C-alpha positions in Angstrom: -42.1 14.2 -130.4 -43.7 10.8 -130.1 -42.2 7.6 -131.6 -45.1 7.2 -134.0 -44.5 10.7 -135.4 -40.9 9.8 -136.2 -41.8 6.5 -137.8 -44.3 8.2 -140.1 -41.9 11.2 -140.8 -39.1 8.9 -142.0 -41.2 6.1 -143.5 -40.3 5.7 -147.2 -42.8 7.0 -149.7 -41.4 5.5 -152.9 -39.9 2.1 -153.7 -36.6 3.8 -154.5 -36.4 4.9 -150.8 -36.8 1.3 -149.5 -33.8 -0.7 -148.6 -34.5 -4.2 -150.0 -32.6 -7.3 -150.9 -32.0 -7.6 -154.7 -34.5 -10.5 -155.3 -37.2 -8.6 -153.5 -36.4 -5.3 -155.2 -36.5 -7.1 -158.6 -39.9 -8.6 -157.9 -41.3 -5.2 -156.7 -40.0 -3.4 -159.7 -41.6 -6.0 -162.0 -44.9 -5.5 -160.2 -44.6 -1.7 -160.8 -43.4 -2.0 -164.4 -46.3 -4.3 -165.4 -48.8 -2.4 -163.2 -50.2 -5.7 -162.1 -50.7 -6.6 -158.5 -51.5 -10.1 -157.6 -52.3 -11.5 -154.2 -49.2 -11.6 -152.0 -48.6 -12.6 -148.5 -46.0 -10.4 -146.9 -44.4 -12.0 -143.8 -41.6 -11.1 -141.5 -40.8 -10.1 -138.0 -42.1 -6.8 -136.5 -40.2 -3.8 -137.8 -38.7 -5.3 -140.9 -40.6 -3.0 -143.3 -43.6 -5.0 -144.4 -46.1 -2.1 -144.0 -43.7 0.4 -145.5 -43.1 -1.8 -148.6 -46.8 -2.2 -149.2 -47.6 1.5 -148.6 -44.9 2.3 -151.2 -46.4 -0.1 -153.8 -49.9 1.4 -153.1 -48.5 4.9 -153.5 -46.7 4.1 -156.8 -49.6 2.3 -158.3 -52.2 4.8 -157.0 -54.3 2.1 -155.5 -57.1 2.3 -153.0 -56.4 0.5 -149.7 -57.9 -0.6 -146.5 -55.8 -1.3 -143.4 -57.0 -3.6 -140.7 -55.8 -5.7 -137.8 -58.3 -8.5 -137.4 -58.0 -11.0 -134.6 -59.9 -13.7 -136.5 -60.8 -14.8 -140.0 -64.5 -14.1 -139.3 -63.8 -10.6 -138.2 -61.7 -10.0 -141.3 -64.5 -11.3 -143.6 -67.0 -8.9 -141.9 -64.6 -5.9 -142.5 -63.9 -6.9 -146.1 -67.6 -7.1 -146.8 -68.1 -3.5 -145.7 -65.2 -2.4 -147.9 
């Protein structure tokens, strides 16, 4: 079994499955309760759970999403215009 398979197998699917500090959990629960998602910049070192957290929010709010890894701002603009 490859590492990526294990990562996806055990990735949390709901916010309740995420291990978060209390201030962050409170903020996320507020977002879910009000069903209002603003623009957020999620930062942190690799492997800290940024992607998992965002995927959980997307799942719980039943949102459409687009994932990209863009090397430049111009590349990101082009990709967003196609979305």
